[in-house]
C-alpha positions as CSV (number, residue, x, y, z in Angstrom):
1,M,-0.3,0.4,-0.2
2,I,0.9,3.8,-1.1
3,R,1.1,5.7,1.7
4,H,0.3,9.0,-0.1
5,A,-0.3,10.7,3.5
6,S,3.6,10.0,4.0
7,I,4.5,11.1,0.7
8,E,2.5,14.3,1.0
9,R,4.1,14.8,4.8
10,A,7.4,14.3,3.8
11,A,7.0,17.0,0.8
12,L,5.2,19.8,3.2
13,C,8.3,19.2,5.4
14,D,10.9,19.8,2.4
15,T,8.8,22.5,1.9
16,F,8.9,24.3,5.5
17,L,13.3,23.4,5.5
18,E,13.0,25.6,1.8
19,V,11.1,28.8,3.0
20,G,12.3,28.5,6.4
21,P,9.5,30.1,9.5
22,D,8.7,33.6,8.2
23,A,6.9,32.5,4.8
24,P,3.4,33.9,4.4
25,T,0.5,31.3,4.1
26,L,-3.1,31.4,3.0
27,C,-4.1,30.7,6.6
28,G,-4.5,34.8,7.8
29,D,-1.6,35.8,9.1
30,W,0.0,32.3,10.2
31,T,3.7,32.1,9.0
32,S,4.5,28.9,8.0
33,G,6.7,28.7,11.4
34,D,3.0,29.6,13.0
35,L,1.3,26.2,10.4
36,L,3.9,23.9,11.5
37,A,3.2,24.2,15.0
38,H,-0.1,24.0,14.2
39,L,0.2,20.4,12.7
40,L,2.4,19.2,15.9
41,V,0.0,20.0,17.9
42,R,-2.5,19.1,16.1
43,E,-0.8,15.6,15.9
44,G,0.5,15.1,19.4
45,R,-1.0,17.5,22.2
46,P,-4.3,15.9,22.2
47,D,-4.6,18.4,25.7
48,A,-4.4,21.3,23.4
49,S,-5.5,20.3,20.0
50,A,-8.8,20.5,21.1
51,G,-8.4,24.1,20.8
52,I,-8.2,23.7,17.4
53,Y,-12.0,22.5,16.4
54,V,-13.6,24.3,19.7
55,P,-13.8,27.7,19.6
56,A,-13.4,28.7,23.5
57,L,-10.5,26.3,23.7
58,A,-8.5,28.2,21.0
59,G,-6.4,29.7,23.5
60,R,-5.0,26.4,24.6
61,A,-3.8,25.5,21.3
62,E,-2.6,28.8,20.5
63,K,-0.6,28.9,23.9
64,A,0.7,25.4,23.1
65,M,2.3,26.7,19.8
66,A,3.7,29.2,20.7
67,R,5.8,27.3,23.2
68,L,6.6,25.3,20.8
69,R,8.0,28.0,18.8
70,A,9.7,29.5,21.7
71,E,11.6,26.6,22.8
72,H,12.8,24.3,19.4
73,D,14.5,25.4,16.3
74,H,12.4,25.3,13.0
75,E,14.5,23.0,11.6
76,A,14.0,20.7,15.0
77,L,10.5,20.8,14.7
78,V,10.5,20.2,10.9
79,E,12.4,17.2,12.0
80,R,9.6,16.5,14.6
81,L,7.1,16.6,11.9
82,R,8.7,14.9,9.5
83,Q,9.2,11.5,12.3
84,G,5.9,11.3,12.3
85,P,3.4,11.3,15.7
86,P,3.9,9.4,18.4
87,A,3.7,6.0,18.9
88,W,0.2,6.0,20.7
89,H,-1.6,8.1,17.9
90,P,-4.3,6.6,15.5
91,T,-2.4,7.5,12.1
92,R,0.9,4.9,12.6
93,V,-2.1,2.9,11.5
94,A,-1.7,3.5,7.9
95,A,-5.4,3.4,6.7
96,V,-6.1,5.7,9.4
97,D,-3.1,7.8,8.5
98,E,-4.6,8.1,5.0
99,K,-7.9,9.1,5.8
100,V,-7.0,11.7,8.8
101,N,-3.7,13.3,7.3
102,L,-3.4,13.3,3.3
103,V,-5.9,16.0,2.9
104,E,-4.8,18.0,5.9
105,F,-1.2,17.6,4.8
106,F,-2.1,18.6,0.7
107,V,-4.2,21.7,1.9
108,H,-1.4,22.8,4.2
109,H,1.5,22.0,2.2
110,E,-0.7,24.3,-1.0
111,D,-0.9,26.9,1.7
112,V,2.5,27.7,1.5
113,L,3.2,26.7,-2.1
114,R,0.8,29.0,-3.6
115,A,1.2,31.8,-1.3
116,G,4.2,32.8,-1.4
117,L,6.9,30.4,-3.9
118,G,5.5,31.4,-7.3
119,A,6.3,28.3,-8.6
120,P,4.3,26.0,-11.1
121,R,1.8,23.9,-10.3
122,R,3.3,20.7,-8.8
123,S,2.7,16.9,-11.2
124,L,1.7,14.5,-8.7
125,S,1.1,11.3,-9.9
126,A,-1.7,9.6,-11.0
127,E,-1.8,7.1,-8.0
128,H,-1.7,10.3,-5.7
129,I,-4.6,11.9,-7.4
130,A,-6.8,8.9,-7.5
131,A,-5.8,8.9,-3.7
132,L,-7.3,12.5,-3.3
133,G,-10.4,11.4,-5.1
134,D,-11.1,8.8,-3.0
135,Q,-11.1,11.4,-0.1
136,L,-12.6,13.8,-1.9
137,A,-15.4,11.5,-2.8
138,V,-16.1,10.7,1.1
139,M,-15.4,14.8,2.2
140,G,-17.6,16.3,-0.9
141,R,-21.0,16.4,1.3
142,M,-19.1,17.7,4.2
143,L,-17.3,20.6,2.7
144,F,-20.5,21.7,0.2
145,R,-22.9,21.3,3.0
146,R,-23.6,24.8,3.1
147,T,-24.7,25.4,-0.9
148,R,-28.4,26.9,-0.2
149,G,-30.7,26.7,-2.9
150,V,-28.3,25.1,-5.4
151,R,-27.5,21.3,-5.8
152,V,-23.5,20.9,-6.3
153,E,-22.5,18.8,-9.0
154,L,-18.6,17.7,-8.1
155,V,-16.7,16.8,-11.5
156,T,-13.3,15.1,-12.0
157,A,-12.0,13.1,-14.9
158,K,-13.1,9.7,-13.0
159,R,-16.6,10.7,-11.0
160,H,-19.4,13.0,-11.4
161,T,-20.6,13.6,-7.0
162,R,-24.2,15.5,-6.8
163,I,-24.2,17.3,-3.5
164,G,-27.6,18.3,-2.5
165,S,-31.3,17.1,-3.4
166,G,-34.5,19.3,-5.1
167,D,-35.1,21.0,-7.6
168,G,-32.7,23.9,-7.6
169,P,-30.1,24.7,-9.9
170,V,-26.8,22.8,-10.7
171,V,-23.9,24.1,-10.7
172,Q,-21.2,21.7,-11.8
173,I,-17.5,21.8,-10.0
174,H,-14.9,21.1,-12.9
175,G,-11.4,20.0,-11.5
176,R,-8.9,17.5,-10.4
177,P,-10.1,16.6,-7.3
178,G,-7.0,18.3,-5.2
179,E,-8.1,21.7,-6.5
180,I,-12.1,21.2,-5.9
181,L,-11.0,20.0,-2.0
182,L,-8.9,23.4,-1.9
183,F,-11.9,25.2,-3.1
184,G,-14.4,23.5,-0.9
185,F,-11.5,24.1,2.2
186,G,-12.3,28.1,1.5
187,R,-9.2,28.4,-1.3
188,R,-11.4,29.9,-4.2
189,D,-8.8,32.7,-5.2
190,V,-6.4,30.0,-5.7
191,A,-8.3,26.9,-6.6
192,E,-8.3,25.9,-10.5
193,V,-11.6,25.2,-10.8
194,E,-14.5,25.9,-13.3
195,L,-18.0,26.6,-12.3
196,I,-20.4,26.2,-14.5
197,G,-24.1,26.9,-14.6
198,P,-27.0,29.4,-14.1
199,P,-25.3,32.9,-13.9
200,E,-26.6,33.4,-10.4
201,A,-26.4,29.9,-9.2
202,V,-22.2,30.1,-9.8
203,E,-22.6,33.3,-8.2
204,T,-24.3,31.3,-5.0
205,V,-21.2,28.5,-5.2
206,R,-18.6,31.3,-5.5
207,T,-18.7,33.0,-2.6
208,T,-20.6,30.3,-0.2
209,D,-17.5,30.1,3.3
210,Y,-17.1,26.3,2.3
211,G,-14.9,24.5,4.9
212,L,-15.2,22.4,7.5
């Protein structure tokens, strides 16, 4: 079994080393160092990572991130991320790792690449693209659940996935799986997708605040 999440983890770590800790990202005002600390807290500090998902506890995660950055240099933190989660963590299991980390690492890798490097888009293997497509098929309904009055159809080279039901107009989102995932995670300004449908419905999809 090819572990695409592990491949993406390694590639992200290489990029973190290339750009250093102060590069911009697509995650608001976070730098690359902040994003790196976020990923380490997410998979290594269950006592603090609840703050990533529960706004009332956000201060706990932020304090853990700040402490990591204060106590360790950038290269050491990159190496910690590269080595993977603690031995007790569920994502040590390959199948769990693919479901939990592949999209997380892919999206955040693009957050760094597309914010500052100005480099050509990555050329992913067909297997990697297919793995992202599998995750899109699972996550699509959750990502695009906020669409109102419009039915969304996700269209890749291999799949058509309809989101929503009823009699509303249909807007197709065409693109590679990774690009549609970026759009669904709120990176609409950089996602390379094409929206096809009635103009008003397309505008609804284009301006909806998507994400988990």
